[in-house]
mmCIF file of the N, C-alpha and C atoms, coordinates in Angstrom:
data_MODEL
# 
_entry.id   MODEL 
# 
loop_
_atom_site.group_PDB 
_atom_site.id 
_atom_site.type_symbol 
_atom_site.label_atom_id 
_atom_site.label_alt_id 
_atom_site.label_comp_id 
_atom_site.label_asym_id 
_atom_site.label_entity_id 
_atom_site.label_seq_id 
_atom_site.pdbx_PDB_ins_code 
_atom_site.Cartn_x 
_atom_site.Cartn_y 
_atom_site.Cartn_z 
_atom_site.occupancy 
_atom_site.B_iso_or_equiv 
_atom_site.pdbx_formal_charge 
_atom_site.auth_seq_id 
_atom_site.auth_comp_id 
_atom_site.auth_asym_id 
_atom_site.auth_atom_id 
_atom_site.pdbx_PDB_model_num 
ATOM 1   N N  . MET A 1 1  ? 7.907   -13.373 5.145   1.00 0.00 ? 1  MET A N  1 
ATOM 2   C CA . MET A 1 1  ? 8.813   -12.557 4.792   1.00 0.00 ? 1  MET A CA 1 
ATOM 3   C C  . MET A 1 1  ? 9.294   -11.807 3.426   1.00 0.00 ? 1  MET A C  1 
ATOM 4   N N  . SER A 1 2  ? 9.581   -9.726  3.441   1.00 0.00 ? 2  SER A N  1 
ATOM 5   C CA . SER A 1 2  ? 8.818   -9.184  2.280   1.00 0.00 ? 2  SER A CA 1 
ATOM 6   C C  . SER A 1 2  ? 10.477  -9.015  1.972   1.00 0.00 ? 2  SER A C  1 
ATOM 7   N N  . LYS A 1 3  ? 10.497  -9.107  0.452   1.00 0.00 ? 3  LYS A N  1 
ATOM 8   C CA . LYS A 1 3  ? 11.989  -8.782  -1.008  1.00 0.00 ? 3  LYS A CA 1 
ATOM 9   C C  . LYS A 1 3  ? 11.648  -7.335  -0.613  1.00 0.00 ? 3  LYS A C  1 
ATOM 10  N N  . SER A 1 4  ? 13.038  -6.823  0.156   1.00 0.00 ? 4  SER A N  1 
ATOM 11  C CA . SER A 1 4  ? 13.082  -5.756  -0.022  1.00 0.00 ? 4  SER A CA 1 
ATOM 12  C C  . SER A 1 4  ? 13.651  -4.876  -1.919  1.00 0.00 ? 4  SER A C  1 
ATOM 13  N N  . THR A 1 5  ? 13.529  -3.930  -2.549  1.00 0.00 ? 5  THR A N  1 
ATOM 14  C CA . THR A 1 5  ? 13.672  -3.509  -3.517  1.00 0.00 ? 5  THR A CA 1 
ATOM 15  C C  . THR A 1 5  ? 14.683  -3.085  -4.070  1.00 0.00 ? 5  THR A C  1 
ATOM 16  N N  . ASP A 1 6  ? 15.679  -3.723  -4.053  1.00 0.00 ? 6  ASP A N  1 
ATOM 17  C CA . ASP A 1 6  ? 16.874  -3.462  -4.064  1.00 0.00 ? 6  ASP A CA 1 
ATOM 18  C C  . ASP A 1 6  ? 16.993  -1.711  -5.518  1.00 0.00 ? 6  ASP A C  1 
ATOM 19  N N  . ILE A 1 7  ? 17.117  -0.242  -5.034  1.00 0.00 ? 7  ILE A N  1 
ATOM 20  C CA . ILE A 1 7  ? 16.917  0.460   -6.403  1.00 0.00 ? 7  ILE A CA 1 
ATOM 21  C C  . ILE A 1 7  ? 17.817  0.669   -6.836  1.00 0.00 ? 7  ILE A C  1 
ATOM 22  N N  . GLN A 1 8  ? 19.438  0.592   -6.544  1.00 0.00 ? 8  GLN A N  1 
ATOM 23  C CA . GLN A 1 8  ? 20.599  0.857   -6.800  1.00 0.00 ? 8  GLN A CA 1 
ATOM 24  C C  . GLN A 1 8  ? 21.166  -0.170  -7.935  1.00 0.00 ? 8  GLN A C  1 
ATOM 25  N N  . THR A 1 9  ? 20.091  -1.281  -7.880  1.00 0.00 ? 9  THR A N  1 
ATOM 26  C CA . THR A 1 9  ? 20.359  -2.331  -8.978  1.00 0.00 ? 9  THR A CA 1 
ATOM 27  C C  . THR A 1 9  ? 19.355  -1.483  -10.170 1.00 0.00 ? 9  THR A C  1 
ATOM 28  N N  . ALA A 1 10 ? 18.207  -0.694  -9.824  1.00 0.00 ? 10 ALA A N  1 
ATOM 29  C CA . ALA A 1 10 ? 17.644  -0.439  -10.917 1.00 0.00 ? 10 ALA A CA 1 
ATOM 30  C C  . ALA A 1 10 ? 18.362  -0.059  -12.516 1.00 0.00 ? 10 ALA A C  1 
ATOM 31  N N  . LYS A 1 11 ? 18.476  0.061   -13.617 1.00 0.00 ? 11 LYS A N  1 
ATOM 32  C CA . LYS A 1 11 ? 19.046  0.320   -14.629 1.00 0.00 ? 11 LYS A CA 1 
ATOM 33  C C  . LYS A 1 11 ? 18.606  1.335   -14.351 1.00 0.00 ? 11 LYS A C  1 
ATOM 34  N N  . PRO A 1 12 ? 19.807  2.651   -14.848 1.00 0.00 ? 12 PRO A N  1 
ATOM 35  C CA . PRO A 1 12 ? 19.677  3.619   -14.589 1.00 0.00 ? 12 PRO A CA 1 
ATOM 36  C C  . PRO A 1 12 ? 18.990  4.733   -15.758 1.00 0.00 ? 12 PRO A C  1 
ATOM 37  N N  . THR A 1 13 ? 18.380  4.404   -16.857 1.00 0.00 ? 13 THR A N  1 
ATOM 38  C CA . THR A 1 13 ? 17.826  4.770   -17.606 1.00 0.00 ? 13 THR A CA 1 
ATOM 39  C C  . THR A 1 13 ? 16.079  4.456   -17.406 1.00 0.00 ? 13 THR A C  1 
ATOM 40  N N  . GLY A 1 14 ? 16.207  3.784   -15.410 1.00 0.00 ? 14 GLY A N  1 
ATOM 41  C CA . GLY A 1 14 ? 14.666  3.063   -15.620 1.00 0.00 ? 14 GLY A CA 1 
ATOM 42  C C  . GLY A 1 14 ? 13.905  4.168   -14.649 1.00 0.00 ? 14 GLY A C  1 
ATOM 43  N N  . ASP A 1 15 ? 12.651  3.897   -15.051 1.00 0.00 ? 15 ASP A N  1 
ATOM 44  C CA . ASP A 1 15 ? 10.907  5.072   -14.476 1.00 0.00 ? 15 ASP A CA 1 
ATOM 45  C C  . ASP A 1 15 ? 11.819  5.554   -13.411 1.00 0.00 ? 15 ASP A C  1 
ATOM 46  N N  . LEU A 1 16 ? 11.657  6.803   -12.943 1.00 0.00 ? 16 LEU A N  1 
ATOM 47  C CA . LEU A 1 16 ? 11.927  7.707   -11.627 1.00 0.00 ? 16 LEU A CA 1 
ATOM 48  C C  . LEU A 1 16 ? 10.796  7.361   -11.152 1.00 0.00 ? 16 LEU A C  1 
ATOM 49  N N  . VAL A 1 17 ? 9.340   7.730   -11.599 1.00 0.00 ? 17 VAL A N  1 
ATOM 50  C CA . VAL A 1 17 ? 7.986   7.317   -10.759 1.00 0.00 ? 17 VAL A CA 1 
ATOM 51  C C  . VAL A 1 17 ? 8.197   6.087   -10.274 1.00 0.00 ? 17 VAL A C  1 
ATOM 52  N N  . LEU A 1 18 ? 8.320   4.990   -10.761 1.00 0.00 ? 18 LEU A N  1 
ATOM 53  C CA . LEU A 1 18 ? 8.125   2.990   -10.337 1.00 0.00 ? 18 LEU A CA 1 
ATOM 54  C C  . LEU A 1 18 ? 9.522   3.077   -9.149  1.00 0.00 ? 18 LEU A C  1 
ATOM 55  N N  . GLN A 1 19 ? 10.575  4.160   -9.299  1.00 0.00 ? 19 GLN A N  1 
ATOM 56  C CA . GLN A 1 19 ? 11.920  3.640   -8.364  1.00 0.00 ? 19 GLN A CA 1 
ATOM 57  C C  . GLN A 1 19 ? 11.093  4.550   -7.070  1.00 0.00 ? 19 GLN A C  1 
ATOM 58  N N  . GLU A 1 20 ? 10.209  5.512   -7.105  1.00 0.00 ? 20 GLU A N  1 
ATOM 59  C CA . GLU A 1 20 ? 10.051  5.995   -6.190  1.00 0.00 ? 20 GLU A CA 1 
ATOM 60  C C  . GLU A 1 20 ? 8.429   5.385   -5.276  1.00 0.00 ? 20 GLU A C  1 
ATOM 61  N N  . ILE A 1 21 ? 7.824   5.046   -6.120  1.00 0.00 ? 21 ILE A N  1 
ATOM 62  C CA . ILE A 1 21 ? 6.969   4.057   -5.344  1.00 0.00 ? 21 ILE A CA 1 
ATOM 63  C C  . ILE A 1 21 ? 7.749   2.875   -4.734  1.00 0.00 ? 21 ILE A C  1 
ATOM 64  N N  . TRP A 1 22 ? 8.107   2.368   -4.996  1.00 0.00 ? 22 TRP A N  1 
ATOM 65  C CA . TRP A 1 22 ? 9.393   0.970   -4.718  1.00 0.00 ? 22 TRP A CA 1 
ATOM 66  C C  . TRP A 1 22 ? 9.368   1.426   -3.372  1.00 0.00 ? 22 TRP A C  1 
ATOM 67  N N  . ARG A 1 23 ? 11.061  2.636   -2.871  1.00 0.00 ? 23 ARG A N  1 
ATOM 68  C CA . ARG A 1 23 ? 10.897  3.183   -2.320  1.00 0.00 ? 23 ARG A CA 1 
ATOM 69  C C  . ARG A 1 23 ? 9.643   3.809   -1.005  1.00 0.00 ? 23 ARG A C  1 
ATOM 70  N N  . THR A 1 24 ? 8.909   4.066   -1.609  1.00 0.00 ? 24 THR A N  1 
ATOM 71  C CA . THR A 1 24 ? 7.296   4.837   -0.779  1.00 0.00 ? 24 THR A CA 1 
ATOM 72  C C  . THR A 1 24 ? 7.183   3.397   0.005   1.00 0.00 ? 24 THR A C  1 
ATOM 73  N N  . LYS A 1 25 ? 6.666   2.431   -0.278  1.00 0.00 ? 25 LYS A N  1 
ATOM 74  C CA . LYS A 1 25 ? 6.487   0.582   -0.928  1.00 0.00 ? 25 LYS A CA 1 
ATOM 75  C C  . LYS A 1 25 ? 6.674   -0.132  0.453   1.00 0.00 ? 25 LYS A C  1 
ATOM 76  N N  . ASP A 1 26 ? 8.480   0.110   0.161   1.00 0.00 ? 26 ASP A N  1 
ATOM 77  C CA . ASP A 1 26 ? 9.747   -0.652  1.093   1.00 0.00 ? 26 ASP A CA 1 
ATOM 78  C C  . ASP A 1 26 ? 9.673   0.347   2.400   1.00 0.00 ? 26 ASP A C  1 
ATOM 79  N N  . ALA A 1 27 ? 9.355   1.612   2.513   1.00 0.00 ? 27 ALA A N  1 
ATOM 80  C CA . ALA A 1 27 ? 8.537   2.466   4.109   1.00 0.00 ? 27 ALA A CA 1 
ATOM 81  C C  . ALA A 1 27 ? 8.372   2.358   4.526   1.00 0.00 ? 27 ALA A C  1 
ATOM 82  N N  . LEU A 1 28 ? 7.132   1.885   4.275   1.00 0.00 ? 28 LEU A N  1 
ATOM 83  C CA . LEU A 1 28 ? 5.686   1.738   4.671   1.00 0.00 ? 28 LEU A CA 1 
ATOM 84  C C  . LEU A 1 28 ? 5.650   0.275   5.195   1.00 0.00 ? 28 LEU A C  1 
ATOM 85  N N  . SER A 1 29 ? 6.421   -0.528  4.275   1.00 0.00 ? 29 SER A N  1 
ATOM 86  C CA . SER A 1 29 ? 6.304   -2.072  5.085   1.00 0.00 ? 29 SER A CA 1 
ATOM 87  C C  . SER A 1 29 ? 7.096   -2.277  5.982   1.00 0.00 ? 29 SER A C  1 
ATOM 88  N N  . ALA A 1 30 ? 8.509   -1.414  5.857   1.00 0.00 ? 30 ALA A N  1 
ATOM 89  C CA . ALA A 1 30 ? 9.041   -1.990  7.463   1.00 0.00 ? 30 ALA A CA 1 
ATOM 90  C C  . ALA A 1 30 ? 8.692   -0.951  8.347   1.00 0.00 ? 30 ALA A C  1 
ATOM 91  N N  . SER A 1 31 ? 7.249   0.006   8.263   1.00 0.00 ? 31 SER A N  1 
ATOM 92  C CA . SER A 1 31 ? 7.513   0.478   9.420   1.00 0.00 ? 31 SER A CA 1 
ATOM 93  C C  . SER A 1 31 ? 6.276   0.061   10.012  1.00 0.00 ? 31 SER A C  1 
ATOM 94  N N  . TYR A 1 32 ? 5.690   -0.970  9.497   1.00 0.00 ? 32 TYR A N  1 
ATOM 95  C CA . TYR A 1 32 ? 4.816   -2.112  10.102  1.00 0.00 ? 32 TYR A CA 1 
ATOM 96  C C  . TYR A 1 32 ? 5.169   -2.987  10.269  1.00 0.00 ? 32 TYR A C  1 
ATOM 97  N N  . GLY A 1 33 ? 6.738   -3.323  10.784  1.00 0.00 ? 33 GLY A N  1 
ATOM 98  C CA . GLY A 1 33 ? 7.680   -4.745  11.078  1.00 0.00 ? 33 GLY A CA 1 
ATOM 99  C C  . GLY A 1 33 ? 7.475   -5.404  9.525   1.00 0.00 ? 33 GLY A C  1 
ATOM 100 N N  . HIS A 1 34 ? 7.135   -5.294  7.829   1.00 0.00 ? 34 HIS A N  1 
ATOM 101 C CA . HIS A 1 34 ? 7.262   -6.017  7.454   1.00 0.00 ? 34 HIS A CA 1 
ATOM 102 C C  . HIS A 1 34 ? 5.307   -6.899  7.595   1.00 0.00 ? 34 HIS A C  1 
ATOM 103 N N  . ASP A 1 35 ? 4.702   -6.890  8.481   1.00 0.00 ? 35 ASP A N  1 
ATOM 104 C CA . ASP A 1 35 ? 3.209   -6.968  8.546   1.00 0.00 ? 35 ASP A CA 1 
ATOM 105 C C  . ASP A 1 35 ? 2.117   -6.508  8.256   1.00 0.00 ? 35 ASP A C  1 
ATOM 106 N N  . VAL A 1 36 ? 1.750   -6.725  6.998   1.00 0.00 ? 36 VAL A N  1 
ATOM 107 C CA . VAL A 1 36 ? 0.405   -6.777  6.736   1.00 0.00 ? 36 VAL A CA 1 
ATOM 108 C C  . VAL A 1 36 ? -0.483  -7.212  7.455   1.00 0.00 ? 36 VAL A C  1 
ATOM 109 N N  . ASP A 1 37 ? -0.975  -7.640  8.025   1.00 0.00 ? 37 ASP A N  1 
ATOM 110 C CA . ASP A 1 37 ? -2.245  -7.471  8.861   1.00 0.00 ? 37 ASP A CA 1 
ATOM 111 C C  . ASP A 1 37 ? -1.729  -6.215  9.899   1.00 0.00 ? 37 ASP A C  1 
ATOM 112 N N  . ARG A 1 38 ? -0.890  -5.990  10.542  1.00 0.00 ? 38 ARG A N  1 
ATOM 113 C CA . ARG A 1 38 ? -1.140  -4.755  11.142  1.00 0.00 ? 38 ARG A CA 1 
ATOM 114 C C  . ARG A 1 38 ? -0.822  -3.276  10.378  1.00 0.00 ? 38 ARG A C  1 
ATOM 115 N N  . LEU A 1 39 ? -0.362  -3.773  8.744   1.00 0.00 ? 39 LEU A N  1 
ATOM 116 C CA . LEU A 1 39 ? -0.370  -2.442  8.129   1.00 0.00 ? 39 LEU A CA 1 
ATOM 117 C C  . LEU A 1 39 ? -2.100  -1.878  8.623   1.00 0.00 ? 39 LEU A C  1 
ATOM 118 N N  . PHE A 1 40 ? -2.952  -3.303  7.812   1.00 0.00 ? 40 PHE A N  1 
ATOM 119 C CA . PHE A 1 40 ? -4.249  -3.035  7.428   1.00 0.00 ? 40 PHE A CA 1 
ATOM 120 C C  . PHE A 1 40 ? -4.795  -2.516  8.646   1.00 0.00 ? 40 PHE A C  1 
ATOM 121 N N  . ASP A 1 41 ? -4.747  -2.964  9.530   1.00 0.00 ? 41 ASP A N  1 
ATOM 122 C CA . ASP A 1 41 ? -5.278  -3.096  10.668  1.00 0.00 ? 41 ASP A CA 1 
ATOM 123 C C  . ASP A 1 41 ? -4.907  -1.457  11.414  1.00 0.00 ? 41 ASP A C  1 
ATOM 124 N N  . GLU A 1 42 ? -4.170  -1.066  10.754  1.00 0.00 ? 42 GLU A N  1 
ATOM 125 C CA . GLU A 1 42 ? -3.442  1.046   11.213  1.00 0.00 ? 42 GLU A CA 1 
ATOM 126 C C  . GLU A 1 42 ? -5.156  1.436   10.284  1.00 0.00 ? 42 GLU A C  1 
ATOM 127 N N  . SER A 1 43 ? -4.834  1.063   9.009   1.00 0.00 ? 43 SER A N  1 
ATOM 128 C CA . SER A 1 43 ? -5.307  1.435   7.797   1.00 0.00 ? 43 SER A CA 1 
ATOM 129 C C  . SER A 1 43 ? -6.726  1.639   8.079   1.00 0.00 ? 43 SER A C  1 
ATOM 130 N N  . ARG A 1 44 ? -7.704  0.103   8.558   1.00 0.00 ? 44 ARG A N  1 
ATOM 131 C CA . ARG A 1 44 ? -8.872  0.530   8.978   1.00 0.00 ? 44 ARG A CA 1 
ATOM 132 C C  . ARG A 1 44 ? -9.283  1.544   10.136  1.00 0.00 ? 44 ARG A C  1 
ATOM 133 N N  . GLU A 1 45 ? -8.142  1.489   11.078  1.00 0.00 ? 45 GLU A N  1 
ATOM 134 C CA . GLU A 1 45 ? -8.298  2.564   11.939  1.00 0.00 ? 45 GLU A CA 1 
ATOM 135 C C  . GLU A 1 45 ? -8.136  3.912   11.681  1.00 0.00 ? 45 GLU A C  1 
ATOM 136 N N  . ARG A 1 46 ? -7.527  4.068   10.669  1.00 0.00 ? 46 ARG A N  1 
ATOM 137 C CA . ARG A 1 46 ? -7.171  5.474   9.938   1.00 0.00 ? 46 ARG A CA 1 
ATOM 138 C C  . ARG A 1 46 ? -9.232  5.816   9.787   1.00 0.00 ? 46 ARG A C  1 
ATOM 139 N N  . GLN A 1 47 ? -9.053  5.061   8.892   1.00 0.00 ? 47 GLN A N  1 
ATOM 140 C CA . GLN A 1 47 ? -10.205 5.231   7.929   1.00 0.00 ? 47 GLN A CA 1 
ATOM 141 C C  . GLN A 1 47 ? -11.929 5.873   8.652   1.00 0.00 ? 47 GLN A C  1 
ATOM 142 N N  . LYS A 1 48 ? -11.924 4.338   9.905   1.00 0.00 ? 48 LYS A N  1 
ATOM 143 C CA . LYS A 1 48 ? -13.076 4.937   11.525  1.00 0.00 ? 48 LYS A CA 1 
ATOM 144 C C  . LYS A 1 48 ? -12.412 6.381   11.715  1.00 0.00 ? 48 LYS A C  1 
ATOM 145 N N  . ARG A 1 49 ? -11.255 7.055   11.580  1.00 0.00 ? 49 ARG A N  1 
ATOM 146 C CA . ARG A 1 49 ? -10.939 8.734   12.545  1.00 0.00 ? 49 ARG A CA 1 
ATOM 147 C C  . ARG A 1 49 ? -11.620 9.672   11.445  1.00 0.00 ? 49 ARG A C  1 
ATOM 148 N N  . SER A 1 50 ? -11.323 8.918   10.102  1.00 0.00 ? 50 SER A N  1 
ATOM 149 C CA . SER A 1 50 ? -11.999 10.211  8.914   1.00 0.00 ? 50 SER A CA 1 
ATOM 150 C C  . SER A 1 50 ? -12.731 10.406  8.940   1.00 0.00 ? 50 SER A C  1 
ATOM 151 N N  . VAL A 1 51 ? -13.045 11.843  8.253   1.00 0.00 ? 51 VAL A N  1 
ATOM 152 C CA . VAL A 1 51 ? -14.349 12.353  8.311   1.00 0.00 ? 51 VAL A CA 1 
ATOM 153 C C  . VAL A 1 51 ? -14.703 12.517  7.073   1.00 0.00 ? 51 VAL A C  1 
ATOM 154 N N  . HIS A 1 52 ? -13.676 12.117  6.018   1.00 0.00 ? 52 HIS A N  1 
ATOM 155 C CA . HIS A 1 52 ? -14.057 12.057  4.406   1.00 0.00 ? 52 HIS A CA 1 
ATOM 156 C C  . HIS A 1 52 ? -15.092 10.269  4.703   1.00 0.00 ? 52 HIS A C  1 
ATOM 157 N N  . PRO A 1 53 ? -16.073 10.714  3.527   1.00 0.00 ? 53 PRO A N  1 
ATOM 158 C CA . PRO A 1 53 ? -16.831 9.906   2.956   1.00 0.00 ? 53 PRO A CA 1 
ATOM 159 C C  . PRO A 1 53 ? -15.757 8.761   2.723   1.00 0.00 ? 53 PRO A C  1 
ATOM 160 N N  . VAL A 1 54 ? -16.425 7.258   3.362   1.00 0.00 ? 54 VAL A N  1 
ATOM 161 C CA . VAL A 1 54 ? -15.955 5.642   2.799   1.00 0.00 ? 54 VAL A CA 1 
ATOM 162 C C  . VAL A 1 54 ? -16.460 5.522   1.181   1.00 0.00 ? 54 VAL A C  1 
ATOM 163 N N  . VAL A 1 55 ? -16.060 5.179   0.203   1.00 0.00 ? 55 VAL A N  1 
ATOM 164 C CA . VAL A 1 55 ? -16.676 4.662   -1.178  1.00 0.00 ? 55 VAL A CA 1 
ATOM 165 C C  . VAL A 1 55 ? -16.877 3.068   -0.306  1.00 0.00 ? 55 VAL A C  1 
ATOM 166 N N  . ASN A 1 56 ? -17.694 2.213   -0.532  1.00 0.00 ? 56 ASN A N  1 
ATOM 167 C CA . ASN A 1 56 ? -18.042 1.251   -1.328  1.00 0.00 ? 56 ASN A CA 1 
ATOM 168 C C  . ASN A 1 56 ? -18.004 0.635   -2.848  1.00 0.00 ? 56 ASN A C  1 
ATOM 169 N N  . LEU A 1 57 ? -16.683 0.264   -3.373  1.00 0.00 ? 57 LEU A N  1 
ATOM 170 C CA . LEU A 1 57 ? -17.401 -0.140  -4.221  1.00 0.00 ? 57 LEU A CA 1 
ATOM 171 C C  . LEU A 1 57 ? -17.891 -1.634  -4.281  1.00 0.00 ? 57 LEU A C  1 
ATOM 172 N N  . GLN A 1 58 ? -17.982 -1.852  -3.782  1.00 0.00 ? 58 GLN A N  1 
ATOM 173 C CA . GLN A 1 58 ? -18.425 -3.788  -3.875  1.00 0.00 ? 58 GLN A CA 1 
ATOM 174 C C  . GLN A 1 58 ? -20.014 -3.315  -4.794  1.00 0.00 ? 58 GLN A C  1 
ATOM 175 N N  . THR A 1 59 ? -20.632 -3.734  -5.687  1.00 0.00 ? 59 THR A N  1 
ATOM 176 C CA . THR A 1 59 ? -22.163 -3.255  -5.961  1.00 0.00 ? 59 THR A CA 1 
ATOM 177 C C  . THR A 1 59 ? -23.141 -4.826  -5.267  1.00 0.00 ? 59 THR A C  1 
ATOM 178 N N  . LYS A 1 60 ? -24.266 -3.865  -5.718  1.00 0.00 ? 60 LYS A N  1 
ATOM 179 C CA . LYS A 1 60 ? -25.024 -6.126  -4.831  1.00 0.00 ? 60 LYS A CA 1 
ATOM 180 C C  . LYS A 1 60 ? -25.921 -5.652  -5.927  1.00 0.00 ? 60 LYS A C  1 
ATOM 181 N N  . ARG A 1 61 ? -25.293 -7.516  -6.524  1.00 0.00 ? 61 ARG A N  1 
ATOM 182 C CA . ARG A 1 61 ? -26.303 -8.194  -7.058  1.00 0.00 ? 61 ARG A CA 1 
ATOM 183 C C  . ARG A 1 61 ? -28.104 -8.189  -7.256  1.00 0.00 ? 61 ARG A C  1 
ATOM 184 N N  . ARG A 1 62 ? -28.042 -7.773  -8.513  1.00 0.00 ? 62 ARG A N  1 
ATOM 185 C CA . ARG A 1 62 ? -29.658 -7.754  -8.669  1.00 0.00 ? 62 ARG A CA 1 
ATOM 186 C C  . ARG A 1 62 ? -30.067 -9.324  -9.172  1.00 0.00 ? 62 ARG A C  1 
ATOM 187 N N  . LYS A 1 63 ? -31.136 -9.643  -8.349  1.00 0.00 ? 63 LYS A N  1 
ATOM 188 C CA . LYS A 1 63 ? -31.778 -11.080 -8.710  1.00 0.00 ? 63 LYS A CA 1 
ATOM 189 C C  . LYS A 1 63 ? -32.521 -10.990 -10.170 1.00 0.00 ? 63 LYS A C  1 
ATOM 190 N N  . THR A 1 64 ? -32.445 -11.985 -11.260 1.00 0.00 ? 64 THR A N  1 
ATOM 191 C CA . THR A 1 64 ? -32.890 -11.664 -12.484 1.00 0.00 ? 64 THR A CA 1 
ATOM 192 C C  . THR A 1 64 ? -33.863 -13.073 -12.591 1.00 0.00 ? 64 THR A C  1 
# 
């Protein structure tokens, strides 16, 4: 179970950008029923349909 971030308990002088990130994260998580597997499955499907190149940041190790 995911713990929802309560923005209203944040300090009034808190970082507004960070609060917006938390709101966005909570909304995205809720839209997938707080199921990380569903979230990543949909992300992979969107990646497959995308016309943009996907970069693989894993490097191959050379034998030394």
